[in-house]
C-alpha positions as CSV (number, residue, x, y, z in Angstrom):
1,M,273.0,-76.0,140.4
2,S,270.6,-74.7,143.0
3,K,270.8,-74.5,146.8
4,R,268.1,-76.1,148.9
5,D,265.5,-73.5,149.9
6,P,264.0,-74.5,153.3
7,D,261.0,-72.1,152.7
8,C,259.9,-73.6,149.4
9,D,256.5,-75.4,149.1
10,K,257.5,-79.1,148.7
11,T,254.0,-80.0,147.4
12,E,254.2,-77.5,144.5
13,Q,254.7,-79.1,141.1
14,V,257.3,-77.6,138.7
15,D,256.5,-76.9,135.0
16,A,259.9,-78.2,133.9
17,L,262.8,-80.0,135.5
18,P,266.1,-78.1,135.6
19,V,268.8,-79.0,133.1
20,F,272.4,-79.5,134.2
21,D,275.0,-79.7,131.5
22,L,277.5,-82.0,133.2
23,C,280.4,-84.2,132.1
24,W,281.9,-87.1,133.9
25,D,285.2,-89.1,133.9
26,V,286.6,-92.1,135.7
27,D,289.9,-92.8,137.3
28,D,290.6,-95.9,135.3
29,V,288.6,-96.7,132.1
30,N,289.3,-100.5,132.3
31,D,288.6,-100.8,136.0
32,P,287.0,-97.7,137.4
33,T,286.8,-97.2,141.2
34,Y,285.8,-93.5,141.2
35,I,283.5,-91.4,138.9
36,T,283.8,-87.6,138.9
37,V,281.0,-85.3,137.7
38,F,281.8,-81.7,136.8
39,A,280.6,-78.8,134.6
40,E,282.7,-78.7,131.4
41,Q,282.3,-74.9,131.0
42,R,282.5,-72.9,134.2
43,T,281.7,-69.2,134.5
44,E,283.7,-68.9,137.7
45,N,287.4,-69.3,138.3
46,V,287.0,-72.1,140.8
47,T,287.1,-75.9,140.5
48,Q,283.8,-77.6,141.3
49,W,283.2,-81.3,141.1
50,I,281.9,-84.3,143.0
51,S,283.5,-87.7,143.1
52,I,282.0,-91.0,144.4
53,E,283.2,-94.5,144.6
54,T,281.6,-96.6,141.8
55,D,280.3,-99.1,144.4
56,Y,277.9,-96.4,145.6
57,A,277.0,-94.8,142.2
58,V,273.6,-95.5,140.7
59,G,272.4,-95.0,137.2
60,L,270.3,-91.9,136.4
61,D,267.4,-94.2,135.4
62,D,267.3,-95.5,139.0
63,V,267.1,-92.0,140.5
64,R,263.7,-90.6,141.4
């Protein structure tokens, strides 16, 4: 993932969108309350993930 660069030109168009190879899992398959997104293969010896309550999650098709 990339960090936000406050000096970048926000009007500039990109040639290609970045690709993030991510996995996800839920706390309970039958009645999920949390979804966790993480990188399956890490190059660092740290744990990195993000979790959100399913009530606040949106489908990727709805993200712009």
